[in-house]
KEKE-3310 file (N, C-alpha, C; in steps of 0.2 Angstrom, whole numbers, plus 5000, padded with zeros to 4 digits):
npx = (5198:5195:5200:5197:5189:5173:5161:5148:5144:5135:5118:5116:5128:5140:5156:5171:5186:5203:5215:5227:5237:5245:5247:5253:5250:5238:5230:5229:5222:5210:5205:5204:5193:5184:5182:5177:5165:5157:5149:5140:5134:5127:5114:5107:5093:5091:5105:5118:5131:5148:5163:5180:5195:5212:5213:5201:5184:5169:5151:5137:5120:5102:5093:5080:5075:5085:5092:5102:5109:5110:5118:5129:5134:5137:5148:5157:5160:5167:5178:5185:5188:5197:5207:5212:5218:5233:5234:5229:5220:5208:5207:5218:5214:5203:5208:5211:5223:5230:5239:5248:5255:5268:5273:5287:5290:5286:5283:5288:5297:5311:5312:5307:5318:5329:5325:5326:5339:5342:5345:5336:5333:5334:5323:5313:5315:5313:5300:5293:5295:5287:5272:5257:5244:5227:5221:5211:5198:5195:5200:5192:5180:5186:5199:5214:5221:5237:5246:5262:5273:5290:5300:5311:5306:5297:5289:5286:5270:5266:5270:5261:5247:5243:5231:5226:5228:5233:5222:5227:5239:5253:5257:5266:5263:5268:5268:5262:5256:5248:5235:5229:5212:5205:5205:5210:5211:5227:5240:5250:5266:5270:5275:5274:5264:5249:5237:5221:5210:5207:5206:5193:5188:5193:5193:5193:5207:5211:5226:5240:5252:5265:5273:5287:5286:5295:5300:5292)
npy = (5210:5197:5197:5192:5180:5175:5169:5161:5161:5151:5156:5169:5177:5184:5182:5190:5185:5189:5183:5171:5172:5182:5198:5214:5224:5220:5219:5232:5237:5231:5236:5249:5248:5243:5254:5264:5258:5255:5265:5269:5257:5254:5260:5253:5242:5228:5226:5220:5218:5222:5215:5215:5206:5199:5194:5195:5201:5202:5201:5203:5199:5201:5189:5190:5202:5210:5217:5208:5208:5222:5226:5218:5223:5236:5234:5227:5237:5246:5239:5236:5249:5253:5243:5247:5259:5266:5272:5273:5283:5285:5277:5281:5294:5292:5285:5282:5285:5275:5275:5263:5260:5249:5237:5228:5213:5201:5183:5176:5184:5183:5171:5175:5184:5175:5166:5174:5179:5190:5203:5206:5220:5224:5218:5225:5238:5236:5232:5243:5252:5253:5260:5252:5244:5240:5226:5217:5212:5200:5185:5184:5196:5212:5209:5214:5211:5215:5223:5226:5222:5221:5211:5204:5200:5191:5176:5159:5153:5146:5129:5122:5129:5141:5139:5149:5166:5181:5196:5210:5206:5208:5202:5191:5182:5173:5182:5193:5205:5208:5212:5204:5206:5202:5189:5173:5158:5155:5155:5163:5172:5179:5195:5206:5217:5228:5241:5235:5243:5253:5245:5242:5252:5252:5251:5242:5246:5257:5264:5258:5263:5257:5260:5259:5257:5263:5273:5284)
npz = (5038:5050:5066:5078:5089:5090:5102:5111:5128:5137:5137:5139:5137:5127:5120:5114:5108:5108:5108:5115:5125:5137:5132:5133:5123:5117:5128:5132:5121:5122:5134:5131:5121:5130:5139:5130:5127:5138:5145:5135:5131:5143:5143:5135:5131:5141:5143:5153:5158:5155:5153:5154:5150:5150:5137:5131:5128:5136:5134:5144:5144:5144:5137:5133:5131:5125:5110:5102:5090:5087:5098:5096:5084:5088:5097:5089:5080:5088:5092:5080:5077:5087:5086:5074:5077:5083:5095:5112:5118:5124:5135:5142:5146:5154:5165:5182:5195:5208:5223:5232:5247:5252:5263:5261:5265:5263:5264:5253:5247:5247:5239:5226:5223:5223:5213:5202:5202:5209:5221:5237:5238:5225:5219:5226:5221:5207:5207:5212:5203:5190:5183:5185:5176:5178:5172:5172:5183:5196:5204:5214:5221:5218:5216:5208:5193:5186:5173:5167:5175:5178:5168:5174:5186:5184:5190:5193:5199:5215:5218:5226:5231:5244:5257:5264:5261:5267:5268:5259:5254:5244:5228:5217:5202:5190:5175:5180:5193:5209:5221:5235:5240:5251:5263:5257:5247:5238:5226:5222:5223:5238:5242:5250:5260:5260:5263:5259:5256:5246:5235:5232:5225:5212:5194:5179:5168:5176:5185:5195:5207:5216:5232:5242:5260:5268:5261:5262)
capx = (5200:5193:5206:5194:5185:5167:5157:5143:5145:5128:5113:5116:5134:5144:5163:5175:5193:5208:5222:5227:5242:5245:5251:5251:5247:5231:5226:5227:5217:5204:5203:5202:5187:5179:5181:5173:5158:5153:5144:5136:5130:5123:5108:5104:5088:5094:5112:5119:5138:5154:5169:5187:5201:5218:5213:5194:5179:5163:5145:5132:5114:5096:5091:5073:5074:5090:5093:5109:5112:5112:5123:5135:5136:5141:5154:5162:5163:5172:5184:5188:5191:5202:5212:5215:5222:5239:5234:5224:5219:5202:5209:5223:5211:5199:5211:5213:5229:5230:5245:5248:5261:5269:5279:5290:5292:5282:5287:5291:5301:5318:5311:5307:5324:5333:5323:5328:5346:5342:5345:5329:5332:5333:5316:5309:5316:5310:5293:5290:5297:5282:5265:5254:5237:5222:5219:5204:5196:5193:5195:5187:5179:5191:5206:5216:5226:5240:5251:5268:5278:5297:5301:5316:5302:5292:5291:5280:5266:5268:5267:5255:5244:5241:5224:5224:5232:5230:5220:5232:5245:5255:5260:5268:5261:5270:5270:5257:5257:5241:5234:5223:5208:5202:5208:5207:5217:5230:5246:5255:5272:5269:5281:5273:5257:5247:5230:5217:5203:5206:5204:5185:5186:5197:5190:5198:5210:5215:5233:5242:5259:5267:5278:5289:5284:5301:5301:5287)
capy = (5203:5196:5195:5190:5174:5177:5163:5162:5157:5150:5159:5176:5180:5183:5184:5191:5183:5192:5180:5166:5173:5189:5203:5221:5228:5217:5220:5239:5239:5228:5241:5255:5247:5243:5261:5267:5255:5253:5270:5269:5251:5254:5263:5248:5237:5221:5226:5218:5220:5222:5212:5214:5201:5200:5193:5195:5206:5198:5205:5199:5203:5198:5187:5191:5209:5213:5217:5206:5210:5229:5226:5215:5228:5242:5232:5226:5243:5249:5234:5237:5255:5253:5239:5251:5264:5264:5275:5271:5289:5285:5273:5285:5300:5290:5281:5285:5282:5274:5273:5259:5259:5242:5234:5223:5208:5195:5176:5174:5189:5180:5166:5179:5187:5170:5164:5179:5181:5197:5205:5208:5227:5225:5216:5230:5243:5234:5231:5250:5257:5254:5262:5246:5245:5235:5224:5214:5211:5193:5179:5186:5203:5217:5207:5217:5208:5220:5222:5231:5219:5220:5204:5201:5198:5185:5170:5154:5152:5141:5122:5120:5135:5141:5139:5156:5172:5187:5202:5215:5203:5210:5196:5190:5176:5173:5189:5198:5206:5210:5213:5201:5211:5198:5182:5168:5153:5158:5152:5168:5173:5185:5199:5212:5219:5234:5242:5234:5246:5256:5240:5242:5258:5251:5248:5240:5252:5261:5263:5257:5264:5254:5263:5256:5260:5267:5279:5289)
capz = (5041:5057:5070:5084:5088:5094:5104:5116:5135:5139:5133:5140:5137:5121:5121:5109:5111:5104:5109:5120:5129:5140:5128:5135:5118:5116:5134:5132:5116:5125:5139:5127:5119:5136:5141:5125:5126:5144:5147:5129:5132:5149:5142:5130:5134:5142:5144:5160:5160:5150:5157:5150:5153:5147:5130:5128:5131:5137:5135:5148:5142:5145:5130:5132:5129:5121:5103:5102:5084:5088:5103:5093:5079:5091:5100:5084:5077:5092:5092:5074:5077:5092:5083:5068:5079:5087:5101:5117:5122:5128:5141:5146:5149:5159:5170:5189:5198:5215:5226:5238:5251:5253:5267:5258:5270:5262:5265:5246:5244:5245:5234:5220:5222:5222:5207:5196:5202:5211:5228:5239:5237:5218:5218:5228:5216:5201:5208:5213:5197:5185:5185:5183:5173:5180:5165:5174:5191:5198:5204:5219:5221:5219:5215:5202:5189:5184:5169:5168:5179:5175:5166:5178:5192:5183:5195:5193:5205:5220:5216:5230:5233:5251:5259:5267:5260:5271:5265:5258:5252:5237:5226:5210:5199:5183:5172:5183:5200:5211:5228:5238:5244:5257:5265:5252:5245:5233:5224:5220:5228:5242:5243:5254:5262:5260:5265:5253:5256:5240:5229:5231:5220:5206:5188:5173:5165:5181:5186:5202:5209:5223:5235:5248:5266:5271:5256:5264)
cpx = (5198:5199:5204:5190:5179:5163:5153:5146:5138:5124:5112:5123:5137:5151:5167:5183:5198:5215:5221:5233:5242:5250:5248:5248:5240:5227:5224:5222:5210:5201:5201:5195:5182:5177:5176:5166:5154:5148:5138:5131:5125:5116:5104:5099:5092:5101:5113:5126:5143:5160:5175:5191:5207:5218:5206:5190:5172:5157:5140:5125:5108:5093:5084:5071:5079:5090:5100:5112:5114:5118:5130:5138:5140:5147:5159:5165:5168:5179:5188:5191:5197:5208:5216:5219:5228:5239:5228:5222:5213:5203:5213:5219:5206:5202:5212:5219:5229:5237:5244:5255:5262:5275:5281:5294:5289:5286:5290:5295:5308:5317:5311:5314:5329:5331:5326:5335:5347:5343:5337:5328:5331:5326:5312:5309:5313:5302:5289:5291:5291:5276:5261:5247:5233:5219:5212:5204:5193:5199:5191:5186:5185:5198:5209:5222:5230:5245:5256:5273:5285:5298:5306:5312:5297:5294:5285:5276:5268:5266:5261:5253:5242:5233:5221:5230:5229:5228:5226:5238:5247:5259:5262:5266:5262:5272:5266:5259:5250:5241:5228:5218:5205:5206:5205:5213:5220:5237:5251:5260:5271:5275:5281:5266:5256:5240:5226:5211:5202:5205:5197:5183:5189:5192:5195:5200:5213:5222:5234:5250:5260:5273:5281:5288:5289:5303:5297:5289)
cpy = (5203:5194:5193:5184:5176:5170:5165:5158:5156:5154:5166:5180:5179:5186:5185:5190:5186:5189:5174:5167:5181:5193:5210:5225:5226:5219:5228:5241:5236:5233:5247:5254:5246:5250:5265:5265:5255:5258:5270:5263:5251:5256:5258:5243:5230:5220:5225:5220:5219:5220:5211:5209:5203:5199:5193:5200:5202:5202:5200:5203:5198:5196:5188:5198:5213:5212:5215:5208:5217:5229:5223:5220:5234:5240:5230:5232:5246:5245:5235:5244:5256:5249:5243:5257:5262:5268:5272:5277:5289:5282:5278:5291:5298:5287:5285:5281:5281:5272:5269:5258:5252:5241:5228:5218:5202:5188:5174:5179:5186:5175:5170:5181:5181:5167:5168:5181:5188:5198:5207:5216:5228:5223:5222:5236:5242:5234:5238:5254:5258:5257:5256:5248:5239:5233:5220:5213:5204:5190:5179:5193:5207:5215:5210:5213:5214:5218:5227:5228:5219:5213:5200:5199:5193:5179:5166:5154:5146:5134:5120:5126:5135:5141:5145:5161:5178:5192:5207:5213:5205:5204:5196:5183:5176:5180:5194:5199:5208:5210:5209:5205:5208:5192:5177:5163:5157:5155:5157:5169:5180:5189:5205:5212:5226:5235:5240:5238:5249:5252:5240:5248:5257:5248:5246:5246:5257:5259:5262:5259:5261:5258:5260:5260:5265:5273:5285:5292)
cpz = (5048:5061:5077:5083:5093:5096:5110:5122:5138:5135:5134:5140:5130:5122:5114:5111:5105:5105:5114:5125:5131:5135:5130:5130:5117:5122:5134:5127:5119:5130:5136:5124:5124:5138:5136:5125:5132:5146:5141:5130:5138:5148:5137:5134:5135:5143:5152:5162:5154:5154:5152:5154:5149:5139:5127:5131:5131:5138:5139:5146:5144:5138:5128:5130:5125:5114:5102:5096:5084:5093:5100:5088:5083:5094:5095:5081:5081:5092:5086:5074:5081:5089:5077:5070:5083:5094:5106:5121:5126:5135:5145:5150:5155:5165:5176:5191:5205:5217:5232:5241:5254:5258:5264:5263:5269:5262:5258:5243:5242:5240:5227:5218:5220:5215:5201:5197:5204:5219:5230:5237:5229:5216:5220:5223:5210:5202:5209:5208:5192:5188:5181:5180:5175:5173:5166:5181:5192:5202:5209:5218:5222:5218:5208:5199:5185:5179:5169:5172:5175:5174:5171:5185:5191:5186:5194:5200:5209:5217:5220:5233:5241:5252:5261:5265:5263:5266:5264:5255:5245:5234:5219:5207:5191:5180:5175:5191:5202:5219:5230:5242:5250:5258:5260:5250:5239:5232:5222:5225:5232:5244:5248:5256:5261:5262:5259:5252:5249:5234:5228:5226:5213:5200:5183:5169:5170:5182:5194:5202:5216:5225:5241:5255:5269:5267:5258:5271)
residu = (UNK:UNK:UNK:UNK:UNK:UNK:UNK:UNK:UNK:UNK:UNK:UNK:UNK:UNK:UNK:UNK:UNK:UNK:UNK:UNK:UNK:UNK:UNK:UNK:UNK:UNK:UNK:UNK:UNK:UNK:UNK:UNK:UNK:UNK:UNK:UNK:UNK:UNK:UNK:UNK:UNK:UNK:UNK:UNK:UNK:UNK:UNK:UNK:UNK:UNK:UNK:UNK:UNK:UNK:UNK:UNK:UNK:UNK:UNK:UNK:UNK:UNK:UNK:UNK:UNK:UNK:UNK:UNK:UNK:UNK:UNK:UNK:UNK:UNK:UNK:UNK:UNK:UNK:UNK:UNK:UNK:UNK:UNK:UNK:UNK:UNK:UNK:UNK:UNK:UNK:UNK:UNK:UNK:UNK:UNK:UNK:UNK:UNK:UNK:UNK:UNK:UNK:UNK:UNK:UNK:UNK:UNK:UNK:UNK:UNK:UNK:UNK:UNK:UNK:UNK:UNK:UNK:UNK:UNK:UNK:UNK:UNK:UNK:UNK:UNK:UNK:UNK:UNK:UNK:UNK:UNK:UNK:UNK:UNK:UNK:UNK:UNK:UNK:UNK:UNK:UNK:UNK:UNK:UNK:UNK:UNK:UNK:UNK:UNK:UNK:UNK:UNK:UNK:UNK:UNK:UNK:UNK:UNK:UNK:UNK:UNK:UNK:UNK:UNK:UNK:UNK:UNK:UNK:UNK:UNK:UNK:UNK:UNK:UNK:UNK:UNK:UNK:UNK:UNK:UNK:UNK:UNK:UNK:UNK:UNK:UNK:UNK:UNK:UNK:UNK:UNK:UNK:UNK:UNK:UNK:UNK:UNK:UNK:UNK:UNK:UNK:UNK:UNK:UNK:UNK:UNK:UNK:UNK:UNK:UNK:UNK:UNK:UNK:UNK:UNK:UNK)
# end
């Protein structure tokens, strides 16, 4: 049974979609397939990039020299194998863990606490407890979208995005948390700040642990 939807994005990208909403189980399976495929496909003629997201995997290729049928076969075989397995060992073994020290003094910290009926200290405790997984990187270079956020911290994005969010801002947007790698517009709730330098080394599937500055 086919559980994915395959469609082109222009003439040099093919996408496999596995859903329409954030689901940690789906995201981890996509990351596992990505980890298995990225090195193998990198030697294939015409291969340009493989990009995971929360619900999809996108292949970028050169249509003039690629054997798209062969690339498609390889990708779908791995997707089928990963979906048939209940384990994501490939992703777990390859994942690197990064620690970010956070000063929890963001301008939206009290808003997140109030929205969820928590104290500021409870927000900090719940935000520092998980080890998060980098599910994808965008909307600007090196911005990590992280899954693993405590459901009690889920907070809607701002109704009016800011035109400038400082680099290193740690923020919550809906069911995800992330770190702004550089100054940019943004509508997520800023709860703290950290050094964004290590974001340059992150890859999809890596892990992040946040620690409160006063704890160290």
